N, C-alpha and C positions, 0 to 999 in steps of 0.2 A: 505493500499499499504504500500510495507514496504522501510526504510530507507536505504540509501544505499552510500556507500562511494566511491567517482568515482574512484578508484585504484580500490578497489576489482570489480565492475562492470566491469572495464577492464580485471581483472582475470578473472573472470569469464566467460565472452566472450570468451577468448581465450578456455577455457576449454571446452566450447560448441562446437565452430568449429573445436575442437580435433586439434589446434597450439600445439605442444608439447615442441617448442623449443623457447625460444627469448635469442638473440645474442644480448648483452646489455654490456655498461660500464655506471658506476656511477658516478654522480652527484648531486650539490643541487638541479637544477631543477628537478629529477626524481626520489629522493632517499622514494617518498611517493610512487611510484610506485615498486620499490623495494622494498620496504614492505608486497606490496599487492601479489607479486609473493608470498614470502615467505609462505603466508598460503595455495597456488598451490602447493608447492614444488615436491610434488610426483604426480603430474601431467602436469608440464609447467616445463620443466630443462631450469633453466639461464646459458646460456655458457658465460663466460666474457672472450673476447679476450683483448690482448692491445692495441686495437686500434678502433676507430669505422669503419672506413674501411673495416678493416677486416670483423667485424660485421656486413655491407653490405654484402659484398662478398659470405662472409659466408651462408647469406641466399637467396641470388640470385641462387648459385650455390646447394643448398638445393633445389628449390622448380624447379630448369632443373632434377635433378635426382628423385625425387618423387610426381612432378607437386600437389604439396599440399602445403601453404605455410608456413615459419616461419616468428615472427616476429623480429623487432630491438626497443632497447631502449637505447637510447640517452637522454644527457641534454641538459641546453640550450646554447647558444653559439656557442664555438669550438667544442664541444661535437659533435651537430649535423652537423655544418657545414663541420667536417670531413667525414662525413655518403655521402656527394655530389657527389663524385666521382665514388662512389657504386651504388647511387640510377641511376647514367646516366649511369652506365654499364647495370645494367640493363632493365631500360625502351627503350636503346636500342636494345638492343636482346630480350625483348619481353616476361621477366623474371621478377618474380612477388615477393614482400617480402611487408609486414605492418611494415612502418617505424612510431613508437610510438616516437615521440620527445618530450622532456621537453621545457615548456617557462615560463617566469614570470609570478609570480602571477598577475589575474587579476586589485586585486587593485591598482598593480602599472607599471598598463601597460601607455607608454607614458612618465612617468617620469623621463626615462633614467637611471635605476635601472641596477644591476650588469650582465652582459652580454646581457640585451634587444640590437635589432635593433628597433630605434623605429623613427629615425629623418625623412623618409616618409612615413611611417606610425606607429600604436603603434603595437609592439611584432610582427614587419611583416618578421619572419622567414620563414611563409610558402612564401613568396614570393619569395626568394633565392632557394627553394625547385621547383615549380611551373613547370618551365620548362621541369623539367626531372621526372615526376612524372604523372602518370594518372590524379590522380586528389588529392588538398590539402582540408582538412578538418582540421579548427581550433574552439571545440566546449569550449565553453566562461564557462558553467554551467554545473553540474555532469546532470542535465535530460535532457540535449544533447546527452550524451555520445549514449544509446540505441540505436538512428537513425543512428547517424552520423559512429557507430562501426558497423554496419548492412549496411549501404549503402555504407561505403571502404571494405569491404570484396567482396559484386557485385560488385563495381565497378574495382575491383583490379582483378579479376577471370573472367571477362565476357568478352566476345570478345576475343578482343590482350588483352592477359595478361600485365599487368604492375603492379610496386610498384606503394602504395599510402602511401602517408602520412597523419599520425592525431595530429597534434602539441595541447599538452593537459598542460595547466596554470598548473603550481605547484599546488594553491589551489584546482584546479579539482581533481586532485587527494587525496586531502582530506576533501574536505566536501562534507555534508549528501545532501538526496535530498528525498524526496518520489518518488517514480519510478515504475510506471505500466511499468511489463516484455514485452520487447517486443514477439510477434509470430515468433516460429518457423520458421527459414528459407525454404524457399522453394529450393527444389532441385536446384543447380546451373550448371548441365550439359545441359544445352538447348544451340542447337547446330544448326546454322541455313543451312539451304540447298539450291540447287538452282531451280530456274525455271525448269520444266523440258522441256519444251521449247529449252532452252541453252543445256542443258544437250548433248539431242537429236544432236542439231548442234556440237555440240561441237565433240560427237561420229562419226556424219559425215564428219568433216571436219578432223578427224584422217583416217577415211579409207578411203579419198582421196590422203590422203598425202604417199610423196616417201620417205623421207627422215624427219621421225619427232624425236623430242628428247624431254621426261620427264624433266623440271628441279624443282626439289624439295629443300624448304628451312624448315623453325625452324618452320614452320605453322603445316609442316605433322607431325615431331615430338612433340610436343603441341596435338597435336588430337590423339597422340597415333594411329597414321594411318598407322603403316609398313605393316600389313598385307594387308591392301588394297592396296596400294601402288604396291606390290610385286606382287600380283595377277593381277593388271592392267595392268604393263610393261610384264608379261610377257601374259598373255591374246591378246594384239597388237602387242607384240613382240618391243617394243618402249624401246633403252636406252635412261639411267636416269644420269643427273648431280646432284649434291647435292651440296648447299652450306655449308658451314662448320657445321652450325647448323642442318641444314639436314642429316649429314652423317651417315651412321648407316642404314638409315630406310631401305633402300636398301642393303642388307652385302655387303662391297665393294668386298667380290670373286665373286660375283654374275657375268655372264658372259653380262649381260647388265649393269651393272653398269662402270659408264665411271671415278669417281671422280668429283673434283672440277675444276673451271674452272676461268679464269682469269691471270692475270700475272703469278701469279705463279699453277697455276692450271696444272692437266695433260695435256697433248699434246690431248690424245683423244678427250677429253672433249671438249677442245679449236677448234680443228675441226672438231668435229661435232656441235658444235654451230654457227661456220662459215659455214657449207654446207647444214645446217637444212633448208629444207622448210616451218616446221609447229613447235613450239614451244610452248606444254603447259606448262604453270607457276602454280603451285600448294605451297601457302604459303611460296614465295621465293618474296623477291625484287630486283631490278637490281640495286643493291650499284656499287660504282664504281672499288673496287678490285674483282665482281663478273661479271663485263660488259666491261673490260680493259678501264675504264674510258668513256664507253659509245663511243670509236672512233670504226666506221665502220671497221668490215672485223676483228679485232683482236681477237671477240669473238662470237659476234653475226650480222645477216646482218638484222638487223629492217629498216627500214618497210621491203624492200624486202621480208626478213622471216616473213609469219602470225605468229600471236601472240593469245593465250589462256589465259588469265592472270584472275588465281584465288586466293581468300584473303578473308580473313573473315574480314576486314579493306579496308575499300573502297577506304580510301585516298590512297591506296599505289597502285591503278589498275591506268593503265595513267601516274603514275606519271613520266617516265625517256623514256618508247617507247607508243607507243598508241596501244592499243590491238583493233585487227582485233573482241574480244570477251572478255568481259569483266563479272567475274562473280564473286559475291560477296556470296561466302559460307567458312563455317568449310570443312577444308581439307575431313578428314574422312567422313563427310555424301556426299559431293561431291565426292570422290573418287568408295562409296559403287552405288550413284545414276548411275555414269557410268558403272561400273561392271553389273548391273540391266538392262541398258540402250544396253549392247552388249549382254547380253543371249537375252535381248526380240527381238533383230534383227536376234537373229542367227547367225551370219557371222560366217565363218571360221577364225580362227586366221590367220592374215597376216602372209607370207613367210619372208618378206622383205630383200632377200638374198645378193641383191645387197648392199642396206643401209649395212646390219649386216656386211657383208663380208669387205666394203669398214672400217668399225670401226676397226674389225678385223688385216687391214692390219696398221692404224695408231698406233693401240695399240702393233703391234710386233715393228715397227719403234722405239714407245717410250724405247720398253722393250730393244731392239738393244740399244739401247743411253745411257739410263742408269744402267744397268743390270753391267755392268764391275763393277764400280765405289762402288759397295757393299763389294767385295770381297777385295779390300784395306784394308791394316792393316798399316796404319799411327798411327807417334804421333805429334803434338796432332791427335785427333780422325778424321779420317772422316765424315762428317754426316750423309750420307745416311748409313752405317755399324750400328750406333747410332740407328736410327730409328727403323731399324733389329732387331735390339738384344731385344729391348723392346718389337719390337711386337712379339718375339719369344717365350716369358718366360711371357708375362700377358694372363690369362688367356681373353675367350673371351666376360667376362660379366665386365672384371675388367673397370672400368673410371678413364679417363685420364683428368687432364686439364691444359689447358695451357693459356702461357701470351701473351701479344703484342713483336714481338720481330723476330730475323730470322729465331731461332729456328721453329717456329709457321709455318715458309713458309715452311719450311722439311717437317714437317707435314701435310702441305694443302695436297704436294705433295704426298708424299710418306707411310703416316700412312690408315690401311686399317682396319676401325670401321665395326666392323661384327656383332653392334646390337646398336639399337637406345639406344639415353641417354647415351652414354660410353666416348663421346667425345665432354667435355666443353668448350666453345671456347669465348674470349670478341672480336666478331667479328665488332658488328656496332660503338661503343664507344672505343673499344680498349685499355681500360684500367690496365696499368700493376700493376700488385699484387693480379689481379683478379684468376689467376690461383695461386698462392701461397695460399694465404687465402682460396677462395673456394672452395679446396679439403678438409678442416676441416667440410664444413656443407654439402658435398659430400658423405662422409663416416659417417656422423650423420644421414644422410638420408637414406644407406644404406650399414648400420656396416655389414653385412657378406659380399660385395663384395671388392675388392682389389681398393682399393684409389690411384693414382699417379699423382703430378706436377708436369711436365715437366718444367721446367722455365729457363726466364734466368738468368743470373749471375746478369746483372741490377735488372730484378723484386722483386729479394731475396735479393737482400742488402734491396730493399724499405720494405719490410716488414719479417724480417728475425725471430720478436717476436712471430710468429704462432706457431715456438719451444714451448714455454712458454705455448701457450695452447694447444699446444699437449702433455705435458709432464702433465700440471695441471688436462688436461681431460680425459687423457689417450685413447686419440684417435691416433690409429694406420695407420698414413698417412705414404706416403716417396715421399721426394724431390726427382727428378733428378736434378741437376743443371748443365745447357748445360755454362758451363766456358768456354767465348771466350776469356774474357779481352776485351770485348766493347761493348757498344749501338752499338750492328755490324747492324742491319737492318739500322741504321740512316748514319751509317758511311759509307756502301756501297753504298748509297747515295750519299754521297758527294765522293766516287769514284767515281763513273760512272755520274755523274752531274755537278762537281765543280771542274776538273782538279784533283782530286788526292789530294786537299786539305783536309788535318782533321784538324778539332780542337773541345773539348770537346766531341768528340765520343770517345774516347779508353781510358782505365785506364793505370797507368803509374804513378811509384814512384823511387826515388831515384836517383843519379846525370846523372847514365845512360837514367834515362827511361825507364826503363825495365818493361812489361806487370806488372800490378800487382793487384791481390784480395786478400780479407781474407781466410787464411786456411776455406775453408765452413767444412772441414769434424773437426776441429780442435774446429770450432763456434760450431757446432753442439754438439761435446761431450761439449763443457761450459755450455749448455742447457741440457743434463744429454739424449742426444739423441744418437744414434751409428752413426757413418760419417765415408766415405770409399772416397777416392781418385781416382780416376780412371785414366789412360793413356793409358792403351793401351785395345785393343777393347776385345781380349778374356777375359778380365777381368769381364764385362760390364753385361752380363747374369747373370753367378754366383754370381755375387755383389746383382742383383738386386732378385732374387731364394732367397739369403740366407735374406735379407730386408722384404722379405714376408713371410717368415717363422717363422720369430723372434716376428711377430704379433707386436712391437712396432714400434712407429715415428723411422723413419732411412732419413738420407740425403748422396746421391752419390754425390761428382763432378767429374762431367765430361768435363775432358780438349779436347773441342772439338775446329778444322781449323776453324779461323777466316777467313782465307783467298779460300774458297773454298764456290762460291754462286750457291745457289738454279737455274737452269736453266728456263729463263723465256719464256713460252709459249703463252704468252698474254702481253700485255702491262698495263701502268699504267704511266698517266698523272700527273703532278706537273706545271698549266699552270701558267707563259708560259712560264716553261724552257721544251725545245724543249724535246720528250719523245726518248727511246732507242726503236728499231725495237726487235721484240722477238729474243732470244738466237736459241732458237729448233723451227723452223716451218715457215709457210707461209702466209702472212697476206692476205686473202681471202675476195673479196668487190665482193658478188654476183660470178660471174663464171670468174672473173679478176684478177688472181696473181698481188699483186700491189709491194710488192717487197718479196726477199729471203733473209735468213739469215741461218748459218749455226753454228756451236759450240758450247757451254757454258764455 
């Protein structure tokens, strides 16, 4: 049996699993692993950003684009603590990466050495990460590594994907042991199928429904089931509502695509949800923002509406709404089973003329209400033309990443995703910095595609060091900064729910308390990145086209009007504060119209 160092075993494992990128930052707790990576640098690229949070977001976005994981490498103590937010963001959105965290030597466990967490349990950093990973491992001997690494990989990619932590004490990187090689791993593309009786029942329920809708989420994206989804929607003439991380699985220009649902969803999607008599949900969960905080009649009308809920994770079935039929299955396998059952039954494609005509009417109402705003030429810029200008320039396969913020709400309503895995959203945990940092990982996963981060001014100033990494490693990403001189989404909550009393949500400076931000274009140039300030809508599309053509990192500082707010077509509650009624649309509980509101 060959004697191997722990660090070399990990490096060889990365090569064998075709993990081509490690995003990490040096520290005394992982320097032994850095040395091992030096030996495989022709096969595994080490990218060292300026902050561990950015490393995690890069790995998260990399997986969302490529559906194959990257790894992160952080040192003991604060280095790995900086990774926790990125782990939580990935975990909430079912995105996977292998987090290798360094720890203190086992010989020093529980003695309180530099950067050990020890007062409850020795070297207890895994307890910090446990709530935000699928599984946390801490191999304390070199001979534990082969089995641990295989389990980590299987856990990370099996079922519902998610990040996994392997916490490695410093000495385990450097010590040697006689190692029996692990057998080559079995193929991991194992997909659970549904019970055929449940599939037959689901098809029968859809055949009987007069007003069915499909609600799909990240599970369909992760299963790469866009083709099957499109075929089933067309075969059964069922309109499709998508969660943010499911957008593009059915091209959003398709006549059956309704967009997103919830407070900042599209009006046709909320109307369809309110009036549906059956909802088939595949790979999506009913979180508060896509369910109008579970208030009856704003987005959904369960239990009056029947629900078929399909997910690979049993814990999501019935979490917020009881399912009339719950099915545990991979999205791609289930959709294929549904198509096969439709063929077996040999029924003609249902026409659903009345239902689709109602939806066309709602779509026309929404278009008439919103379209005039896309033609407005204002300074600062109106949000709708900003979204339209970006869509007009970017190719269909371009990847955009978004952060938490009011700009995200506008893109939820008006972005047209034309392919899956082209719109990266920090949805569940909503971490600021994800889009700013993650676009670097997206570009490394798809170097041939245009990659643009649309980020708020607040989010960008949290992680501006991404520009250093883009220059150091020649990663030609584009950052479009939605500059409204505020934490705009939270300022709007203050205005709407707290009598307009504003504190701590806008950026001011000087005796007159004028709106303040750094000159982002100048900041970009200080990093060696091209930067342009945009204050007229006619300048945005040419500037973005020039940024793409440059093939270099680029920043567009776009001044957007903070006083224009997205129309609310659903609702969102922050109990016990009374919620606002929809600004556009009608709350509908069953056949009863509960309240009516107009304007935006």
